[in-house]
N, C-alpha and C positions, 0 to 999 in steps of 0.2 A: 817355717823355718826355711820353706823353700827358696827365698830369695838371699838366703844367708850362704848357698852355695856358689852363688856369684860373686860373692866377695872374696877377695883375694886373701890367701893365707898370710895373716899376720907375720912381721918381723919379730922374732923374740929378742928381747934385749940381751945384750950381752952381760957378764957379771953374776951375780948368783942366780940360781935356778928359781923362777918365782911360782909357788902355787898359790891359787885363787879359790876361794869359796865365795860363792854367792848366794843368798838366800838369808832367810830370817836366823838369825841368831838365838835359838832355841837349843835345849838339850836334844830334841829327837831329830835334828838334823846332823848330830853327832859332832858339835861344837867342841864338848869338853874332848872328846877321843881325838880331835884332829888337833888341838892345843897340846895334847900329851903325845901324839905322834911325831909333831913338830920339834917338841922338847927332846925327844929320843934324837931325830935327826941331827939337830944342832950338837947335843952332845958326843956324836960320832962325828962332828966336825963337818957335816955336809952344809958344802957351800949353798944357803938356799934362804929364802925370805917367803913369809907367808901373809898373803893380802886378804881382807875380808871385805865385801861389798854385801852392805845390809845392815839391818838392825834389829834389837830385841832384847829380851830380858838378859841376856849374858855378854852384852855389849860392854858393861864394865868389868867383867872377868877377862875379856878379851882384851881389853886395854891395858888391865892390870899385868897380863903376860906380855903384853909387848915391852913393859918396863923393868921386867924382873929375870934373872938368871940367864940359862944360855940363849934365852930368846929374846933378851933385850936387843932392841934397835933392829930386830929381824921381823916384827909382825907390825903390819900398817892395818888401820882400820879406816876404811874410805867412807864409811856410813852408806845410807841409800844414795843411789844414782840413778838418774833417768836411764831407760831401757837401752837407748842408742849407746849412752856412753859405758855401760856394763857390756854391752856386747864388743865394744872397741877393746876394753879390757881382757875380756876372754879370748879376742883374737890374738891379742900380743903377749899373753901368759905361757909359761911352760906348759902347765898343766891345770885343769879345773878339778879340784877335790871336793866330792860331796859324800861324806860317810854316813847318810842317813839312815836311821832306824826303821824307816817305813817311808816308801813313795808309791806312787802310782807309775806314772811315765812322767818323770821331770824333764820339764820344758827346756830348762837350762842344761841339760845334758844333750838334748837334741840339738839345740843352738851351738854348745861348744863344737860336738861332731861336725855340724854343718860348716862351721867357722877352720876346722883343721885343728883343734885344739884336743890334747889327748885327754883322757877324763880317768879320774880314779875315784871308783866307787864301791858300795856293798852290794852284796848279794840281796836285795829287796825290790819287789815290784818288777817293772819292766828293764830295771839297769842291766841285768846280765844280756838280756836280747838287746837293748841297745849298744853294749860294748863288745859285744861278740864273745866266741870262744877264748880268745886271746885277751880279753879286758883284763885291767889290774882292778880285780874285786877282792874284798876280804868281808868277812861277816861282821854284820853290825856290832859294834861294841869290842870289836880285836883291834885293840892299839898296837900293837907288834905287827899284826898282817898289814895294817894301813902305813905304820911307818917304814915295813919292809918294801910295799909298793912304791912310796914316795922315793925312798932310797934308789929303789932299781932305776925309775924314771930319771931321777936327777942325776946319776950316774953313767946313763946309756942314750946318748943322743940319737943313734940309731934307733933304739926301742920307741923312743919320741915320735920320730919321722914315720915309722911304720904304723904306730898307733893313730897318729893324726891323717894318715892317708888312707888305713882302713876305717876309720870312723866317717870320714868324709865320703868314702864310697857307700857305706851303709846308710848314710843319712841321704844320700842321694837317691839310692835303690827304694827307700821307703817314706823320704820326707817331700820329694820334689812335688809340684803339683800334678805332673804326670801319673807318679806312682799313687798319689792320693786320687785322683780321678778313677784309674784303673782299679782300685781296690773298694771304692764307691759303687761303680758299675757292676762288679763282680759281686758285691753283697745284694744289690738290687735285683740281680739276675738270679740269686737264690730265693728271693723272697717274692719274687713274682710270678 
């Protein structure tokens, strides 16, 4: 993720706020909760879209949601993309959303932070540490909390800019080759 720190921060598109999910379309990644939260946003007339990059058993469910109710025409399923194309999409989106029920240290979150993209996540694994004290986090399965965080970010460009800058600084401090080398040397210093 260190080379991503050199990538210029993407120009966010004008128009609806775009939330992006990147990952396997399975229940454990919080896909169903994300669809429910997005439905709440659209019911509240939040001008937003939800894009999915990935595939999996819930792909048909996501495609059905894209064709029904308040979310009709506001959900886009892009399928699996080459890594470079997924990174470009992350760089240009309003926010990455990863409402997982369980994670270790998700690479996609580190990549988004390095690219200067705000992240909305859940309090699992390393996400609280990756997103910091001011990160937009909810409990796994908390649809209302997820919808609230999405709504906050869509309504406040200043919040998004602040989270993007803080995330990029955190990524630079922990993901650059210099930081990794320093941590590795410190570790070897403790075992030698």
